[in-house]
VEXDREN-2710 file (C-alpha; in Angstrom, 1 decimal):
% VEXDREN-2710
k/r/px/py/pz
1/MET/-45.1/44.9/-3.1
2/PRO/-47.3/44.4/-5.7
3/ASP/-47.2/47.4/-8.1
4/ILE/-51.1/47.5/-8.8
5/SER/-52.9/50.6/-10.7
6/ALA/-56.4/51.4/-12.4
7/PHE/-56.8/51.3/-16.6
8/HIS/-59.2/51.8/-19.2
9/GLY/-60.6/48.5/-19.5
10/ILE/-62.3/47.5/-22.4
11/ARG/-65.7/46.0/-22.2
12/TYR/-69.3/45.4/-23.9
13/ASP/-71.5/48.2/-24.6
14/LEU/-75.2/46.3/-23.3
15/GLY/-76.7/48.6/-25.4
16/GLN/-75.2/47.0/-28.7
17/VAL/-75.5/43.3/-27.1
18/GLY/-78.3/43.4/-24.5
19/SER/-77.7/41.0/-21.9
20/LEU/-73.7/40.6/-20.5
21/SER/-74.5/36.9/-20.1
22/ASN/-74.7/36.2/-23.7
23/VAL/-71.2/37.4/-24.5
24/ILE/-69.5/35.8/-21.5
25/ALA/-67.8/32.6/-21.7
26/PRO/-66.0/30.2/-18.9
27/PRO/-62.1/30.4/-19.3
28/TYR/-60.5/28.9/-22.5
29/ASP/-59.1/26.1/-21.2
30/VAL/-62.4/24.8/-19.7
31/ILE/-64.4/24.9/-23.1
32/ASP/-64.8/21.7/-24.8
33/SER/-66.4/21.6/-28.3
34/GLN/-69.6/21.2/-27.4
35/LEU/-70.0/24.7/-25.4
36/GLN/-68.0/26.2/-28.0
37/GLN/-70.4/26.1/-30.6
38/GLU/-73.2/26.9/-27.8
39/LEU/-71.3/29.8/-27.1
40/LEU/-71.0/31.1/-30.9
41/ASP/-74.7/30.2/-31.4
42/LYS/-75.6/32.4/-28.2
43/HIS/-74.9/35.9/-29.2
44/PRO/-72.7/36.8/-32.8
45/ALA/-70.6/38.8/-30.5
46/ASN/-69.7/36.2/-27.9
47/CYS/-66.2/36.9/-26.6
48/VAL/-65.4/32.8/-27.4
49/ARG/-64.7/34.2/-31.0
50/ILE/-61.5/35.9/-29.4
51/VAL/-60.6/33.6/-26.5
52/LEU/-60.7/30.6/-28.4
53/GLY/-62.1/31.0/-32.0
54/GLN/-61.7/27.8/-34.1
55/ASP/-59.1/26.1/-36.5
56/GLN/-60.3/26.4/-40.6
57/ASP/-58.9/24.8/-43.4
58/GLY/-56.5/26.6/-45.5
59/ASP/-55.3/28.3/-42.5
60/ASP/-51.5/29.5/-42.5
61/ASP/-49.0/32.3/-41.0
62/THR/-51.5/35.3/-42.2
63/ASN/-54.7/33.8/-41.5
64/ASN/-55.6/31.7/-38.9
65/ARG/-57.7/31.9/-35.5
66/TYR/-55.5/34.5/-34.0
67/THR/-55.2/36.8/-36.9
68/ARG/-59.4/36.6/-36.9
69/ALA/-59.6/36.7/-33.4
70/ALA/-57.8/40.1/-33.6
71/ARG/-59.8/41.2/-36.6
72/THR/-62.9/40.9/-34.3
73/MET/-62.0/43.0/-31.9
74/ARG/-61.0/45.6/-33.9
75/ASN/-64.3/45.4/-35.7
76/TRP/-66.2/45.1/-32.3
77/LEU/-64.2/48.6/-31.0
78/ARG/-65.1/50.0/-34.5
79/GLU/-68.7/49.4/-34.5
80/GLY/-69.3/50.4/-30.6
81/VAL/-69.7/46.7/-29.5
82/LEU/-66.6/46.9/-27.4
83/PHE/-65.9/50.1/-25.6
84/ALA/-62.5/51.6/-23.3
85/GLU/-63.3/52.8/-19.9
86/GLY/-63.4/56.6/-20.3
87/GLU/-61.4/57.1/-17.0
88/PRO/-59.2/54.3/-15.4
89/ALA/-60.7/52.3/-13.2
90/ILE/-60.5/49.2/-10.6
91/TYR/-62.9/47.1/-11.0
92/VAL/-64.7/45.8/-7.9
93/TYR/-65.6/41.9/-9.0
94/HIS/-68.1/39.6/-7.1
95/GLN/-69.5/35.6/-7.9
96/VAL/-72.3/34.5/-5.9
97/PHE/-72.7/30.8/-6.1
98/THR/-73.7/27.8/-4.4
99/GLU/-71.1/25.0/-2.8
100/GLY/-72.9/22.1/-0.3
101/GLU/-76.3/23.7/-1.0
102/GLN/-74.7/26.8/0.7
103/GLU/-74.9/30.1/-0.9
104/LEU/-71.5/32.2/-1.0
105/THR/-70.0/35.5/-2.5
106/ARG/-66.2/35.6/-3.4
107/ARG/-65.2/38.9/-3.7
108/GLY/-62.4/40.9/-5.4
109/PHE/-61.2/43.4/-7.7
110/MET/-59.4/43.6/-11.1
111/CYS/-57.0/45.9/-12.1
112/ARG/-53.4/46.1/-13.6
113/THR/-50.4/44.6/-11.9
114/ARG/-46.8/44.9/-12.6
115/LEU/-45.2/42.1/-13.7
116/GLU/-42.1/40.3/-12.3
117/ARG/-40.5/36.9/-13.1
118/PHE/-41.2/34.5/-10.4
119/GLY/-38.2/34.6/-8.0
120/LYS/-37.5/37.7/-8.6
121/GLY/-40.0/40.1/-6.3
122/ASN/-43.3/39.6/-4.7
123/ILE/-45.4/37.5/-6.7
124/TYR/-45.3/33.5/-6.2
125/PRO/-46.5/30.7/-8.4
126/HIS/-48.0/27.5/-6.6
127/GLU/-47.9/25.0/-9.9
128/GLU/-46.0/23.7/-12.4
129/THR/-47.1/24.9/-16.0
130/HIS/-46.2/23.6/-19.7
131/GLY/-45.0/24.9/-22.4
132/GLY/-48.0/24.4/-25.2
133/ALA/-50.8/26.7/-23.5
134/LYS/-48.0/29.8/-22.9
135/ALA/-47.3/29.2/-26.8
136/ASP/-51.0/29.4/-27.6
137/ARG/-51.9/32.6/-25.6
138/LEU/-48.6/34.8/-26.5
139/LYS/-50.1/34.1/-30.4
140/LEU/-53.1/35.5/-29.0
141/TRP/-52.0/38.2/-27.3
142/LYS/-49.5/39.3/-29.9
143/ALA/-52.4/39.2/-32.2
144/CYS/-54.8/41.6/-30.1
145/LYS/-52.7/43.6/-28.4
146/ALA/-54.5/42.8/-25.4
147/ASN/-54.9/40.3/-22.0
148/CYS/-58.3/38.8/-23.4
149/SER/-58.8/37.4/-19.5
150/GLN/-57.3/38.2/-16.1
151/ILE/-55.1/36.2/-13.8
152/PHE/-56.4/34.7/-10.7
153/GLY/-54.0/36.3/-7.9
154/LEU/-54.3/35.6/-3.8
155/TYR/-52.9/37.9/-1.0
156/PRO/-52.8/37.9/2.7
157/ASP/-55.1/40.2/3.9
158/GLU/-57.0/39.2/7.6
159/SER/-59.2/42.3/7.9
160/ASN/-60.3/42.3/4.1
161/ILE/-59.0/46.1/4.4
162/ALA/-58.4/46.7/0.6
163/GLN/-61.7/44.6/0.0
164/GLU/-63.9/46.7/2.2
165/ILE/-62.6/50.1/0.6
166/LEU/-63.7/49.1/-2.5
167/GLU/-67.3/47.6/-0.8
168/GLU/-67.7/51.2/0.9
169/ALA/-67.4/52.6/-2.7
170/ILE/-69.9/50.6/-4.7
171/ARG/-72.4/51.0/-1.9
172/GLY/-75.9/51.6/-3.3
173/VAL/-74.5/51.3/-6.9
174/ALA/-76.2/49.0/-9.1
175/PRO/-73.6/46.3/-11.0
176/LEU/-73.2/45.1/-14.3
177/GLU/-74.4/41.6/-14.2
178/ALA/-74.1/38.1/-16.0
179/THR/-75.1/34.5/-15.2
180/ASP/-72.7/31.8/-16.8
181/HIS/-73.3/28.4/-18.1
182/LEU/-73.2/27.0/-14.4
183/GLY/-75.3/29.5/-12.8
184/VAL/-73.0/31.6/-11.2
185/LEU/-73.9/34.9/-10.9
186/HIS/-70.9/37.6/-11.9
187/ARG/-71.4/40.9/-11.1
188/ILE/-68.6/43.9/-11.7
189/TRP/-68.6/47.5/-10.8
190/PRO/-65.8/50.4/-12.2
191/VAL/-64.6/52.7/-9.7
192/ASN/-62.6/55.4/-10.7
193/ASP/-62.4/58.0/-7.5
194/ILE/-58.9/58.5/-7.6
195/ALA/-59.3/59.1/-3.8
196/THR/-60.3/55.4/-3.2
197/ILE/-58.4/53.9/-5.7
198/THR/-55.1/55.8/-4.1
199/ASP/-56.4/53.9/-0.6
200/VAL/-56.7/50.5/-2.4
201/ILE/-53.0/50.9/-3.5
202/ALA/-52.1/52.0/-0.2
203/ALA/-53.5/48.9/1.4
204/MET/-52.2/46.4/-0.8
205/GLY/-48.5/48.0/-0.5
206/GLY/-46.2/45.4/1.4
207/LEU/-48.4/42.2/0.6
208/PRO/-47.4/39.4/-1.5
209/ILE/-49.9/37.9/-4.3
210/TYR/-50.7/34.2/-4.6
211/ILE/-50.8/33.1/-8.3
212/ALA/-54.0/30.9/-7.7
213/ASP/-55.1/30.5/-11.6
214/GLY/-53.6/31.7/-14.6
215/HIS/-49.7/30.4/-14.5
216/HIS/-49.7/30.1/-17.8
217/ARG/-51.0/33.6/-18.9
218/TYR/-48.8/34.9/-16.4
219/GLU/-46.0/33.5/-17.7
220/THR/-46.9/34.4/-20.8
221/ALA/-47.5/38.0/-20.2
222/CYS/-44.1/38.0/-18.9
223/ASN/-42.8/36.8/-22.4
224/TYR/-45.1/39.3/-24.0
225/ARG/-43.0/41.5/-21.9
226/ASP/-39.8/40.7/-23.0
227/GLU/-40.4/40.2/-26.3
228/LEU/-41.6/43.7/-27.0
229/ALA/-38.2/44.9/-25.1
230/ALA/-36.4/42.8/-27.3
231/GLU/-37.9/44.1/-30.5
232/LEU/-37.3/47.6/-29.2
233/ALA/-33.8/47.4/-27.9
234/ALA/-33.1/45.8/-31.8
235/LYS/-34.1/49.6/-32.7
236/GLY/-32.2/51.2/-29.9
237/GLU/-35.3/52.3/-27.9
238/GLN/-36.4/51.2/-24.9
239/LEU/-39.7/50.0/-23.2
240/ASP/-41.4/52.9/-21.4
241/PRO/-41.5/51.5/-17.6
242/GLU/-45.2/52.4/-17.7
243/HIS/-46.2/50.9/-20.8
244/PRO/-48.9/48.5/-20.4
245/ALA/-46.7/45.5/-21.6
246/ASN/-45.1/45.7/-18.3
247/PHE/-48.6/44.8/-16.6
248/VAL/-51.2/42.1/-16.6
249/LEU/-55.2/41.7/-16.3
250/MET/-55.4/40.4/-12.6
251/MET/-58.4/39.7/-10.4
252/CYS/-57.2/39.9/-6.2
253/VAL/-58.8/38.2/-3.9
254/SER/-58.3/38.2/-0.1
255/MET/-57.4/34.7/1.3
256/SER/-59.4/36.1/4.3
257/ASP/-62.4/36.5/1.8
258/PRO/-65.4/34.5/2.8
259/GLY/-66.3/33.1/-0.4
260/MET/-62.7/32.0/-1.1
261/ILE/-63.0/28.1/-1.0
262/VAL/-60.3/25.8/-2.3
263/LEU/-62.1/22.0/-3.9
264/PRO/-60.5/19.2/-4.4
265/THR/-59.5/17.3/-7.7
266/HIS/-59.7/13.5/-8.0
267/ARG/-57.7/11.4/-9.9
268/LEU/-58.8/8.4/-12.2
269/PHE/-55.9/6.7/-13.5
270/ARG/-55.2/5.2/-17.2
271/GLY/-52.1/3.0/-17.8
272/LEU/-52.6/0.6/-14.6
273/HIS/-52.5/-3.2/-15.0
274/ALA/-55.8/-4.7/-12.9
275/MET/-55.1/-5.2/-9.4
276/THR/-57.9/-6.0/-6.3
277/SER/-58.2/-4.0/-3.1
278/GLN/-55.9/-6.8/-1.2
279/ASP/-53.2/-5.8/-4.4
280/LEU/-53.4/-2.2/-3.7
281/GLN/-52.9/-2.8/0.5
282/LYS/-50.1/-5.0/0.2
283/GLN/-48.0/-2.6/-2.1
284/LEU/-49.0/0.4/0.4
285/GLY/-47.5/-1.6/2.9
286/GLU/-46.7/-0.6/6.5
287/CYS/-46.8/3.0/4.8
288/PHE/-50.5/3.5/5.0
289/ASN/-53.1/1.8/7.4
290/CYS/-56.0/0.5/5.1
291/ASP/-59.5/-0.5/5.7
292/VAL/-61.7/-2.0/3.0
293/SER/-65.0/0.9/3.0
294/SER/-67.5/-0.4/0.3
295/THR/-67.9/-1.3/-3.2
296/GLY/-69.4/-0.3/-6.4
297/PRO/-68.8/3.3/-7.8
298/GLU/-71.6/4.5/-6.6
299/THR/-71.0/4.6/-2.6
300/ALA/-68.0/7.1/-3.5
301/PRO/-70.6/10.6/-2.7
302/GLY/-70.6/9.1/0.9
303/LEU/-67.3/8.1/1.1
304/TRP/-65.9/11.2/0.4
305/GLU/-68.3/13.1/3.1
306/GLU/-66.4/10.8/5.6
307/ILE/-63.1/12.1/4.3
308/GLU/-63.9/15.1/4.1
309/MET/-65.1/15.5/7.5
310/GLU/-61.9/14.0/8.5
311/GLY/-60.0/16.7/7.4
312/ASP/-56.6/15.2/6.6
313/GLN/-53.8/15.6/4.2
314/GLY/-53.1/11.8/4.8
315/THR/-56.4/10.5/4.6
316/MET/-57.0/9.3/0.5
317/ALA/-59.7/6.8/-0.9
318/PHE/-58.6/4.4/-3.7
319/TYR/-61.0/2.5/-6.2
320/THR/-59.6/-0.8/-7.4
321/ALA/-62.0/-1.7/-10.9
322/GLU/-60.6/-5.2/-10.7
323/ASP/-63.0/-5.5/-7.5
324/GLN/-65.0/-2.8/-7.6
325/THR/-64.0/-2.0/-4.2
326/TRP/-63.4/1.1/-2.2
327/THR/-60.3/1.5/-0.1
328/VAL/-59.1/4.3/2.9
329/ALA/-55.7/4.6/3.4
330/ARG/-54.5/6.6/6.5
331/LEU/-50.7/7.5/6.5
332/THR/-48.7/6.3/9.5
333/ALA/-45.5/7.2/11.0
334/GLU/-43.3/4.7/8.6
335/GLY/-45.3/6.4/5.3
336/GLN/-44.3/9.8/6.4
337/GLN/-40.5/8.8/7.2
338/LYS/-40.6/7.4/3.8
339/MET/-41.9/10.4/2.2
340/ALA/-39.2/12.6/4.1
341/GLU/-36.6/10.4/2.6
342/ILE/-37.9/10.2/-1.4
343/SER/-38.7/14.2/-1.0
344/SER/-35.8/15.3/0.4
345/ASP/-35.8/17.9/-1.9
346/HIS/-38.8/19.2/-0.7
347/CYS/-39.9/21.7/2.0
348/SER/-42.2/19.5/5.1
349/ASP/-45.4/21.3/4.0
350/TRP/-45.2/20.1/0.5
351/GLN/-44.3/16.6/1.5
352/GLY/-47.8/16.5/3.9
353/LEU/-49.6/17.9/1.2
354/GLY/-52.2/15.4/0.2
355/VAL/-51.8/15.0/-4.2
356/SER/-47.9/15.2/-3.2
357/LEU/-47.8/11.4/-0.8
358/LEU/-50.8/10.3/-3.9
359/HIS/-48.0/11.3/-6.6
360/ARG/-44.6/10.9/-5.2
361/LEU/-45.3/8.2/-2.3
362/VAL/-47.5/5.9/-3.7
363/MET/-47.9/6.2/-7.5
364/ASP/-43.7/7.1/-8.5
365/HIS/-42.8/4.8/-5.3
366/LEU/-44.8/2.5/-3.9
367/LEU/-46.9/1.2/-7.0
368/ASP/-43.9/1.7/-9.0
369/LYS/-45.1/3.9/-11.8
370/PRO/-43.8/7.3/-11.6
371/ASN/-44.1/7.5/-15.9
372/LEU/-47.8/6.9/-16.0
373/PRO/-49.6/8.8/-18.9
374/ALA/-51.6/12.0/-17.2
375/PRO/-54.6/10.7/-15.2
376/LYS/-58.0/12.3/-16.0
377/TYR/-58.9/15.2/-13.6
378/VAL/-62.2/15.4/-12.4
379/ARG/-63.7/17.9/-9.6
380/ALA/-67.5/16.9/-8.8
381/ILE/-67.8/13.6/-6.9
382/GLU/-70.4/12.9/-9.8
383/GLU/-67.5/12.7/-12.6
384/VAL/-65.8/10.0/-10.2
385/VAL/-68.8/7.6/-10.3
386/GLU/-69.5/8.6/-14.6
387/GLY/-66.1/7.8/-15.4
388/LEU/-65.6/4.7/-13.3
389/GLN/-68.8/3.6/-14.7
390/GLN/-68.4/4.8/-18.0
391/GLY/-64.7/4.5/-18.5
392/ASP/-62.0/6.1/-20.8
393/SER/-64.1/6.6/-23.9
394/ALA/-65.3/10.7/-24.1
395/GLY/-63.2/12.6/-26.0
396/ARG/-61.0/15.3/-24.2
397/ASP/-61.4/16.0/-20.4
398/HIS/-61.3/19.5/-19.4
399/THR/-57.2/19.1/-19.5
400/GLY/-56.8/18.5/-22.9
401/GLN/-56.2/14.7/-22.1
402/GLN/-57.8/12.5/-24.8
403/GLY/-59.4/9.3/-23.4
404/THR/-57.9/6.2/-24.4
405/GLY/-60.5/3.4/-24.3
406/GLY/-61.3/0.8/-21.4
407/ARG/-61.8/0.8/-18.1
408/PHE/-60.1/3.0/-15.1
409/GLU/-58.1/0.8/-12.9
410/LEU/-57.6/3.5/-10.3
411/ALA/-59.4/6.2/-9.2
412/ALA/-58.2/8.0/-6.0
413/MET/-59.6/10.9/-3.9
414/VAL/-57.8/13.4/-1.9
415/MET/-58.0/16.1/0.3
416/PRO/-57.5/19.4/-1.6
417/ALA/-54.5/22.3/-0.6
418/THR/-55.8/24.7/1.4
419/VAL/-54.7/28.6/0.9
420/ASP/-52.3/28.0/3.9
421/HIS/-50.7/25.3/1.7
422/ILE/-50.6/27.8/-1.0
423/ARG/-48.9/30.1/0.8
424/ALA/-46.3/28.6/2.6
425/ILE/-45.1/26.2/-0.2
426/SER/-44.9/29.5/-2.5
427/ASN/-43.0/31.1/0.2
428/ALA/-40.2/28.4/0.1
429/ASN/-39.8/29.0/-3.9
430/GLU/-41.5/25.4/-4.1
431/ARG/-44.8/24.3/-6.8
432/MET/-47.2/22.0/-5.7
433/PRO/-48.0/19.3/-8.3
434/ALA/-50.1/19.6/-11.1
435/LYS/-54.5/20.0/-9.8
436/SER/-53.4/20.5/-6.3
437/THR/-55.9/23.0/-6.0
438/TYR/-59.2/23.7/-7.7
439/PHE/-60.4/27.2/-7.2
440/TYR/-64.5/27.5/-7.9
441/PRO/-66.1/29.4/-9.5
442/LYS/-63.8/29.9/-12.3
443/LEU/-63.2/33.9/-13.5
444/LEU/-65.5/34.8/-16.7
445/SER/-64.2/36.1/-20.0
446/GLY/-65.5/38.6/-21.6
447/LEU/-66.5/40.9/-18.2
448/LEU/-63.2/42.9/-19.4
449/PHE/-60.4/43.2/-21.7
450/ASN/-56.7/44.7/-20.9
451/PRO/-55.2/46.6/-23.6
452/LEU/-51.5/46.5/-24.4
453/GLU/-51.1/48.9/-26.6
END
């Protein structure tokens, strides 16, 4: 079972900073240089100064963006810009947003969750991770002695029992509110009633947690704990089981919450030779039934709407820049059999995933391009259109990949994984390909910090 608990969260004093909207920020890994500067200019106490500081000339081991973040956090605590909650609390967190012209509210709660290494407990990853991001966050957390943003965890709860306990506790209570740069409204409520907290902990008993977003930060939290334990062991001491380093700040959302949606991440591919729709169809062979759909990047929105309505993981659309043509490819029985042959090291749920079919069957096997540069990942269909029209010339995308110039020779629109895919593939102790899911809206930084001392 996940071992969750209330804690003394560190948060902003609105009497000091005014509107919470002025001091919050999106996750560090989606902040480009332009947005970073906008956040810095927005308020002298914007949390971007902690979560994503700027490098400066002359930085060294004792003076750098991590040590400056730590110094900033200490100063804000001393000056009262930040304060620690008087009573341990669980924090209800609502996000009100619009998707497809429909207003939705995703509900969850932030708490401390006891760390377990993946594969050794009841907390499961769903995507692969890379070392660079983990090293960066470890330096920040060691300097600040705090989790500066939360992990996003999903748990199965068909009746939303845990969340409803908290919804009853906040009924009629005014929330703290912030609106982010995308117009999403974020609301939080501290809940410190002991009986309510006890009931929530009991409702979560025996339930697994699947990491939706924040794999790097979760593994960083484990590394932080292990390093601290090793330092104490060298002195002949032990890390107390209830030490804050044994826990990580986590946002927990029921898989059955009405506002829980998963959006697609499309691909714009680099490093391919020019090809036409006819060339592509020849290489896809008997593995896909192909239909030429439309021409021009601007026809992507209508085409994607048709694919979404079809709702089949084996259906995807490819754009070949050489003839500016969209081709819809639908997996055949032969393609399914070939995927099983070349992916026998994975479970059937992984084999049937749209992004798995795209990368393993199409890109690696049929096109024979297993070592391409990382594609540009885009979420909105408008970004697909823009990328195809403008080419690969603009700086770094939100994944940190640098544009290389020239056009994208191939684009792919692919269905997202669902929460059921996440559960099934994670339960099989496997991980999806990178960017199989896009959880929207993103969780804000700056609503809450979790002290590690």
